[in-house]
C-alpha positions in Angstrom: 116.6 119.9 119.6 116.5 121.0 123.1 113.3 122.3 124.5 111.6 123.1 127.8 108.2 123.5 129.2 107.4 126.3 131.4 104.1 125.4 133.5 102.4 128.0 135.6 99.8 125.7 136.8 96.2 124.7 136.3 93.6 127.4 136.8 90.1 126.8 138.1 87.1 126.7 135.9 86.0 130.2 137.0 89.4 131.7 136.3 89.7 130.3 132.7 89.7 133.6 131.1 92.1 132.8 128.4 91.5 135.5 126.0 94.7 137.1 127.3 97.9 135.5 128.5 101.2 137.2 128.7 104.6 135.7 129.1 107.5 137.9 129.9 111.1 137.9 131.2 110.9 140.0 134.4 114.8 140.1 134.6 115.1 141.8 131.2 114.7 145.6 131.7 114.3 148.3 129.3 117.4 150.3 128.3 117.6 153.3 130.9 119.2 155.5 128.3 116.3 155.2 126.0 113.1 156.7 127.4 110.9 155.2 124.7 112.2 151.7 125.2 110.0 149.0 126.5 110.4 145.4 127.6 108.8 143.2 125.0 107.3 139.7 125.5 108.2 136.2 125.2 104.7 135.3 124.2 101.3 137.4 124.0 98.2 135.7 123.4 95.2 138.1 123.1 91.7 137.7 121.5 92.3 134.1 120.8 95.6 134.6 118.8 99.3 135.2 119.3 100.4 138.9 119.0 103.9 139.0 117.4 104.8 142.7 116.9 106.0 143.1 120.5 107.7 139.9 120.7 111.3 139.5 121.8 113.1 138.8 118.6 115.1 135.8 119.8 111.8 134.0 120.7 110.1 134.5 117.3 109.4 131.0 116.0 110.3 129.2 119.1 107.2 129.4 121.5 104.0 127.4 121.6 101.1 127.8 123.6 98.8 124.9 123.6 95.3 126.3 122.8 93.9 122.8 123.7 95.3 123.1 127.0 94.0 126.5 127.7 90.4 125.3 127.5 91.3 122.8 130.2 92.9 125.3 132.5 96.5 124.1 131.5 98.8 127.3 131.6 102.0 126.4 130.1 104.4 127.6 127.3 106.7 125.4 125.2 110.2 126.9 124.1 112.1 125.3 121.4 115.8 125.5 120.4 116.6 126.4 124.0 120.1 128.3 124.5 122.0 129.4 127.6 120.4 132.9 126.8 117.1 131.5 128.0 118.2 131.0 131.5 116.4 133.3 133.9 112.9 134.1 135.2 109.7 133.9 133.1 106.5 135.6 134.2 103.0 134.7 133.2 100.1 137.2 133.8 96.5 136.2 133.2 93.8 138.7 134.3 91.8 137.3 137.4 93.7 134.0 137.7 95.6 133.7 141.0 99.0 132.4 140.0 102.3 133.2 141.1 104.0 136.0 139.3 107.0 134.1 137.9 108.7 130.7 137.5 112.6 130.2 137.4 113.5 128.3 134.3 117.2 127.0 133.8 118.4 126.2 130.2 121.0 123.3 130.2 123.0 122.0 127.3 122.6 118.3 126.6 124.8 116.2 124.3 123.1 114.6 121.2 123.4 111.1 123.1 121.7 112.0 126.3 
C-alpha cells in the first residue's frame, strides 16, 4: 500500500485551536458550467470530529488526521492508497494559525519490492 504524509508544520501553543482544520485541493476548481457546484474537501475536521458529507469522493476512507498529534501542535494528514490522481497541491487552513496556504505533494508509483 502506497501512502504519504502531508505535513503543514507545528503550531505554537497559542495557535492550537484545533476545533477546525480544513484540507483542500486548491488546484481543483468548481465546474464553471454549474453555478451551484462547489469544491469539496480532502479532509474537514470540525468540532472534534471528521465531517464527511462534503468530502471529495475519491478521498473517502483514505485520509487520517492524528488527533493525538493535534494536541501537540502537529498539523499533518495521512493519505492512504495513493494514486497518480493525488498529485498536486494540498492546502490546509486553521483559523488563527500562521501557516503557509499550501504544500506541494507528488504521488509516485513504487514497485512492491522497493
